[in-house]
C-alpha positions in Angstrom: -93.4 4.0 10.7 -91.2 6.3 8.9 -91.5 9.4 7.0 -93.5 9.6 3.9 -91.3 11.5 2.3 -88.2 8.7 1.9 -88.5 6.1 -0.5 -87.5 2.1 -0.2 -84.4 0.8 -2.4 -87.0 -0.6 -4.6 -88.6 2.3 -5.1 -85.3 3.8 -5.9 -84.3 0.7 -8.4 -87.4 1.0 -10.1 -87.1 4.6 -10.8 -83.7 4.3 -12.2 -84.8 1.3 -14.0 -87.5 3.0 -16.0 -85.7 6.4 -16.4 -83.4 5.1 -17.9 -85.5 2.8 -20.1 -87.2 5.5 -21.4 -83.5 7.5 -22.0 -82.7 4.5 -23.6 -86.0 4.8 -26.2 -84.9 8.4 -27.1 -86.6 10.0 -24.3 -84.7 13.8 -24.0 -82.3 13.9 -21.3 -82.9 16.4 -18.6 -78.9 17.0 -17.3 -76.2 18.4 -19.0 -73.8 15.2 -20.0 -69.7 15.4 -20.1 -68.9 13.6 -23.3 -68.0 10.5 -22.2 -71.6 9.8 -20.9 -73.8 8.0 -22.9 -74.6 5.5 -20.3 -78.5 5.4 -20.0 -78.1 3.7 -16.3 -75.5 6.6 -15.3 -77.6 8.8 -17.2 -80.7 8.4 -15.3 -78.8 8.2 -12.0 -77.6 11.2 -12.3 -80.8 12.9 -13.0 -82.6 11.5 -10.1 -79.5 12.9 -7.7 -80.2 16.3 -9.2 -84.0 15.4 -9.1 -85.3 16.4 -12.0 -86.5 13.1 -12.8 -90.7 13.8 -13.6 -91.4 11.0 -12.1 -93.6 10.6 -8.5 -93.9 7.5 -6.2 -97.8 6.3 -5.0 -98.3 4.2 -2.5 -101.1 2.2 -1.4 -101.7 0.4 1.5 -104.7 -1.7 2.7 -107.2 0.1 4.4 -104.8 3.5 4.4 -105.0 6.4 1.8 -102.5 6.4 -1.0 -99.7 8.6 -0.3 -98.3 10.6 -3.3 -94.2 11.1 -3.1 -92.7 13.1 -5.3 -89.4 13.2 -6.8 -88.1 16.4 -6.3 -89.1 16.9 -3.0 -88.4 13.1 -1.7 -85.6 12.5 0.5 -82.5 10.9 -1.1 -79.7 11.7 1.3 -81.6 8.3 4.0 -83.2 5.0 1.4 -85.8 2.7 3.9 -85.0 -1.0 4.4 
C-alpha cells in the first residue's frame, strides 16, 4: 500500500494543468514572479512547488472511504507510479 498523502504523477499533472488554465484565464497568481516569468504552466509549477495551489485531491475507490489530500500537506518529494 502507499502513503495517503503522496500524489500520483497523474494527480500532479491534473493539478498543474488546471491551475495553469486558471492563471491563463486571469486568476490571481499566488507567488512572487520575476519579470521574465509569464508562462502560465511555469507559474503553476512554481505555485505547486511552493504549496500555494488552492486545491485538494479526493480519491474514491469502490468499497472504501474517500481519501482527501490537501496540496499544502501533500508529500511532494516522492511520486507514486
